[in-house]
C-alpha positions as CSV (number, residue, x, y, z in Angstrom):
1,M,-15.7,-48.4,-0.2
2,D,-19.3,-47.5,-1.5
3,K,-20.2,-45.1,-4.1
4,K,-21.6,-42.5,-1.6
5,D,-18.7,-42.7,0.5
6,M,-16.4,-41.9,-2.6
7,S,-18.7,-39.0,-3.7
8,L,-18.8,-37.4,-0.5
9,I,-14.5,-37.6,-0.1
10,I,-14.5,-36.2,-3.5
11,V,-17.0,-33.5,-2.6
12,A,-14.7,-32.8,0.5
13,V,-11.4,-32.2,-1.4
14,V,-13.5,-30.2,-4.1
15,I,-14.9,-27.4,-1.2
16,C,-11.1,-27.6,0.5
17,I,-9.6,-26.5,-2.8
18,V,-12.4,-23.9,-3.3
19,I,-11.5,-23.1,0.5
20,S,-7.9,-22.8,-0.3
21,C,-7.9,-20.8,-3.7
22,L,-10.2,-18.1,-2.2
23,S,-8.6,-17.8,0.9
24,P,-5.4,-15.6,0.1
25,Y,-8.3,-13.1,-1.2
26,I,-10.4,-12.8,1.8
27,A,-8.5,-12.8,4.6
28,S,-8.2,-10.0,6.8
29,G,-4.7,-8.2,6.4
30,D,-5.3,-6.3,10.1
31,P,-3.3,-8.8,13.0
32,D,-5.4,-11.0,15.2
33,G,-4.7,-13.4,17.9
34,L,-0.8,-13.8,18.8
35,E,-0.1,-11.1,16.9
36,K,-2.4,-8.8,18.1
37,S,-1.9,-9.9,21.7
38,A,1.8,-9.3,21.5
39,E,1.3,-5.9,19.8
40,D,-0.8,-4.9,23.0
41,A,1.9,-6.3,25.3
42,S,4.2,-3.9,23.2
43,V,6.5,-6.9,21.9
44,P,9.0,-5.6,19.6
45,E,8.1,-6.5,16.0
46,D,12.4,-8.0,15.9
47,F,11.9,-9.8,18.9
48,Q,13.8,-13.1,18.6
49,I,13.9,-15.8,21.0
50,E,17.7,-18.2,20.3
51,P,17.8,-21.4,18.7
52,I,17.8,-24.6,21.4
53,N,21.1,-26.7,20.1
54,G,21.1,-25.1,16.3
55,I,17.3,-25.7,16.0
56,P,15.5,-22.5,14.5
57,D,12.9,-21.4,16.0
58,A,10.5,-21.3,13.3
59,I,10.0,-22.7,10.4
60,F,8.1,-20.2,8.7
61,P,9.0,-17.0,10.3
62,D,5.4,-14.5,10.5
63,Y,3.7,-17.1,8.1
64,A,5.6,-16.6,5.3
65,F,8.6,-18.2,2.8
66,A,11.7,-16.1,3.0
67,S,12.4,-16.4,-1.0
68,A,9.0,-15.5,-1.4
69,P,6.9,-13.7,1.0
70,D,4.2,-12.1,-1.3
71,N,3.9,-14.7,-3.7
72,Q,-0.2,-15.6,-3.5
73,G,0.3,-18.3,-5.9
74,L,2.6,-20.4,-3.9
75,Q,0.8,-19.2,-0.8
76,I,-2.5,-21.3,-2.6
77,V,-0.2,-24.7,-3.3
78,A,0.8,-24.6,-0.4
79,L,-3.2,-24.8,1.0
80,I,-4.2,-27.2,-1.3
81,I,-1.3,-29.4,-0.3
82,G,-2.1,-29.1,3.2
83,A,-5.7,-29.7,3.0
84,I,-4.9,-32.6,0.8
85,L,-2.3,-33.7,3.0
86,T,-5.0,-33.0,6.2
87,L,-7.5,-35.2,4.8
88,G,-4.8,-37.9,3.8
89,V,-3.8,-38.0,7.2
90,G,-7.9,-38.7,8.6
91,Y,-9.0,-41.1,6.1
92,G,-5.9,-43.2,7.3
93,V,-6.5,-42.5,10.7
94,A,-10.2,-43.7,10.4
95,T,-8.8,-46.7,8.0
96,I,-7.0,-48.0,10.9
97,L,-9.4,-47.4,13.6
98,K,-12.4,-49.2,11.6
99,S,-9.5,-52.4,10.6
100,R,-9.3,-52.2,14.2
101,N,-13.1,-52.9,15.4
């Protein structure tokens, strides 16, 4: 990997970390997307789907950790880890595809 590629990767990681740190503070508190559609269709808030074969229907119901639903620090850490993992997987896939050619 040359120096230009390495600097691009470092800049991408820094941008992802900055966005991850700022996103909990600038995200809209109003429901959108699936939640807004559920409200428009009058789906009750406590609607539950029965687990299939003991598998829960959602790992993070309502996009929150059950033990700390209002902990923004935990959300920021989760966002940073997710961004870094996503970049890592993308880099891994690119490396595999590059080696195949």
